N, C-alpha and C positions, 0 to 999 in steps of 0.2 A: 538490657544491653544498651551501652552509649555508642549511638552512630554519628558520624561525621559527615556533614554534607558540604560539598564545595562546587563552585560555578566555573564552568570552563567558557572563556569568551574569546578563545583564539581558535582558528581551524588546525593550526600548527599542535595546540595542544591537545584537540580532538582527536587528531591522528595517532597520537601516542599511545592511545587509549585501546586501539583495534584489538591486539591480542586479547585482553580482559573482557572487552566488549563480545567478543565471539565466543568466549567460556561461558559470560553470562547468559548468553542468546540459548544456548545448549542446555544449561540448566533448567531454563525457563521454558524447554521444548517450543522453540520458535518455529512458527510456519508461515513467517510472512517475509518476503525478502525486502519489504519496506522499512524494517528495523535493522538492516544488516547495515556496517559503519559504511561500506563502500556507497551505498544508495544514499546515505544521508549526507555524507561529504560530497558526492557528486550534484546532489540538488542543492546544497548550498553553494558551490560553485557555479552553478549553472544559472539560478533563481533569485539569490540573494539580490535586495535592493537597497540602493544606498544613494538616494537623491533627496531633492528638497521635500517633495511630497509623503515619500515612504522611505523610512530606513530600518533595515532590519541589523539586529544585532546577537551574535550568539549569547546563550543564557542557559546552556547545559547543565543540568543539576546530576552529580555524581554522588552516591551515597556508598560509604565505606564502614566498615565496622572498625574497633578499635587496635585490629592487627592489620589495617589496611587492605582489607579483603574486599574486592567490588560486590556490592549487594543491589545496586540498581542506576539505571542510566535512564533520565528523563531530558530527551533531547528537544528542550525548549528553544524558542527564539524570541526576542523582545521587539514588537515593531512599532515605530513611532510614527504618528499621522498628526500634521506634518513632522519635520524633522526635528523642528525647534518652534519655539514660540509660546505663547500664553494659551493658545486653544489646542496643544498638543495632546493627543491621547496616547497612552502606553499600554499594549496589549502583550500578554505573555500566549504564544500558541505553540504549537507542535512543529517542528521542521518537517518538511514535504506539504507546506500548505498551498498544493496547487489544486486545480479544480478535478483531474482526472487522472492524473500520471501516478501518483501515491495513494493506493485505494484506502489504507487504513494507516493510522498514525496511532500509537499507542505508548505507556511507560514500559519500561523493561525492569522487572522485578525477579528476584531471587524468590520463587513460590515459598522457600521455607521462612522468609523475613517480611512477608506482606504487611504485617500490623506493624512492625517495628519502623520499616522503611515509611509508612504512611505518616506515622507520628513525626518523624524526623523532618520528612519533607514540608509537613504543614506549619512545624516550628519554624523552619528556613524560609519560607516562603512568605509567611506571614509577617516576620520581621523585615522583611525586603520592601521597603515603601515606594519602590520607583514604577510599579506596576498599578495599571487601573482595574484591569480585571484578566483572569486566565480562562482559556479554552480547556478545557481537561478532553481528551480525545483516546476512543476505544478502550473506555473502561467495562469491565465485566461488574454490574451493579451489584452481583451476588457475591462477589469475592471479598475475601478480609480486606485487601488493600481498599477498594472502594466504599465498603461500609466504614472502616477507620477513617478515611478521608474525609467522608460524607459528617461523620462526628466532630470533626476539628475544623472543617471549613465550610461555610456556606455554600452548597451546591445546588445550581439550579438544572434539572436534567433535560436534555433536548433529544436531538435526532439520533439514531440508531442506523448501525451497520450489520447486515448480517453476513456471515460467513458459510461455506458450503464445503465441508471436509468429509472425504470419503474414507473409510477403513477398508485397507486392501487385504485380501487373502494369499495366500501363498501362491497361487496359480491363477490364470485368467478364467478358467473353465468354473474354478472355487468360486472366484469373485462374481462372475455372471449369472450364477445359479441364486446368489442372493437377490439379483435384482428384481427390481418391480416388473411386471409383466410389459406394460408398455414400453419401456425401454430395450427389454428382451426384442421384442417386436421391431422396434425401429433398429438396433443393430442387425438383426438378420435382414431386414430390407436393404441396408446399407451395403453390405457385403453382396447379397445375391442380386441386386440391379446391376452393380458392376459385372459379375460373372456372367449373368444373362447376355449381355453386350461384349462378352469375350475380352473384359479387361480386367486389370488386377492393379491394385493400389499398394505402395509401400512406403513407409515413413524414412524419411533421411532426417538424421539427428546432428545438428552443428553443434560440437562442443569446443572446439579450437576457436580462438580469438579471430583467425583469418575467416574461417566456416562460418562463424557468427556474424562477422562483419558482411559477408555475401547473403548469408539466409535474412538478414535482417532487409535487406534491399528487396528481396522478394515478398518478406513480410508486409513492409509498407505498401507494396503495390496491390497485394490482395487485400489488405485491411481498407485501402481505398476504394477497389472495385467494392467491395462488400458496402460499405459506407455509400456509394453511389447506386447501389441496385433499390430502387423504388418500389418493387413490385411485393416486397416481403417488409418484415417488421424492420423499423427505422433503427439504423446503427450510425451513430456519428462518426467520423473520422477524428480520433484522438489525437492523429500525428500528422494533420496538415499542417501544422507549424513547424518551421524548420528548428524552432528551440526545441520543440518535443523530440523529434527524431534527433538533434544531437544530444538531448539529454541519454536518451534510450541508447544510442551507440556508444556514449562514454561509459554509462554504468554498467552494460552488458560487457565493454572490453576489459572494464576493471574487475568485473566478477568472473569472467573467463581465467583470469589469472590463478584462482581458484577453484576452477572447473564448477562453478555453479549455474552459471547461464546455459541455456540452453535454446536452440531455434528447431522447432519441430514442422517440417514440411511434408507435406501428404503429397506424393508423386503418383501420377497414372502414365505410365510409360515415361517420357521423359518431360511430361509436362507437369508441372507445379500447380495443383488445384487448391491448396489450402495449406495456411500455417498458422502456427501457435507460438508465441516465443513463453518460456517456461524456465524455472529457477529451481535448482535441485538444492535443498537443504539437508541438513544431516537425517532427519526424519520425515521429510515430505518432499513430494514435488507440488510446487505452485504453478499453476496455470496461469498466464497472464491474457493480454489481449490477442485476438484472432483475425483472419481476414480468410477470404474465399473467392475464388472465381465465380459468379452466379451462373455461368454456361454450365459449371457441373453442379447446381444446386439440387436437380432432381436426384442426384445419386447421395444426397447428404453427405457431403465430404467434410462438413465440419465436425460432425457426429463421429464418424470413421477417425478423424485427426484426435478426437479426444480418447476414442477407444484406445487407439494405437499408442498415445502418450501414456495412458493409464498400464497397457501392458509393459512398456518401456519402464515404468516405475517398479511394478512387480518385478519384472526381471533382473531389475539392480539392487532388489530387495529391501525398497523403501515402504513402510508401513501406511502411509495416508498419502492422498492426493488433494489438494486445496483446488476448486474449481473456480477459483477468485470471489471476490465479493459480490453481493447484490443479490436480490431475490427476483428470480425469473425462472420459466419453465426451462429452460435449456440447461439449467443446474438442478432445480429441483427434482425434475425427473429421474435422476440418478439415485435418489434417496439420500442424499448426504445429511450428516449432523450440522446444525444450523446456531453456531456461538451467535450471539447477540452482543454488539460492542456500542455502548453507550457515551454521547457526548455530555457534557456538564459544564456550567458557567459557574465561575467564582468570581465575585465584583465585591472589590474592595467597600467596605462599609462606610464610605466618607461622600460626601455631597459631589464634589467635582469629578469624582470615577462614575458615581451613577448618571449624572449628566451627561458626561462624555459618551458613554455607552450607549444612552438613550439617542443622542443625535447621531452617533455613528449608526446604529442599527436601523433608524427612521431613513436615514440618507440612502444607505445601501438598499434598500428595500421600495423605497419611494421616490427619492431625487433623481432629475434626469442627469445628475452628474455634469452639471454646466455650470458655469460661472463661477462664482467664489466657493459656494457651498459644495461644489463637484470637486474643485480644486483641494478642498480640505478634507474630502473623502475620497479620495480616488481609487480606482481598482486597481489591482495587480495586473502587471503587463502579460500574465497567462491566464488572465480571467475571459 
């Protein structure tokens, strides 16, 4: 099979792919909001840098078959540090290169054509001499795609990210019977503690753009309260900066147009006590960041919010819930499947590229980022 790879370099051209992009995600059984066209277009609008020290350019690779059918999208961008000059390094990385908002980035590949797509991409990228290194993200190291890619490009395997995917049953009671004993006991205490004090919790689900806008304000407040609580596990405030809040406001507003965004708010009476942002995909509910009022912590309201969101997913017929990325007890106690996603580095085999990467890597890890060296190896504004 002969495949054709093209490179999208403008946001206008990227927007024209939306319909085909969504169809491809469904074929790939996507469980991640971070691969949706709205997410990546919003990210580009919010966080693209175009200055003297850092300049980002779109380099989205699009793979089609001979009939023009879309088989893969690899949402790459090229970053120049500095923007020009003899000391410039040029790195290909995935869009969504923030520290915490985009939890996972990965190629989008039709599962029926993994080997063919990998060969076409490797040939296309190796023929492009404008980059010094590529940071591949979100690879399943055991997949046909990753194995074929590794056979054609020199990959240096790096860090990993772990997912947490629950397979749902047709009813909450049936799902709960399959849980581990410790989480069953936690759920029993959550609801019984409220009952003993004459209280009852109810879940309010924001689905429309207007309700989501209001729900996000409650979420930000509760997320900050959780972060400020120093007597429990530390949880940084990921939305302390206006840029992060502005991005989430924007992407949720656009995803609300397709009925994807949700804000789950747990109410006790008229008091919002916990909140979690979610995204309803065709086969999965993805649970994003959360927040809660520590004054209600003895009632384990964060756990109750997750339980109520799972009930919601079951009620609308979804087969899976993704508890978000990362390995921690709050997720592992639910007994999820834990797919592992790998990062891999490909450095162009020429002296200048290897030297540029060594300088960049050393400076990012060790240099105080002051003076001349710091100006050449700057941090992104959302670091």
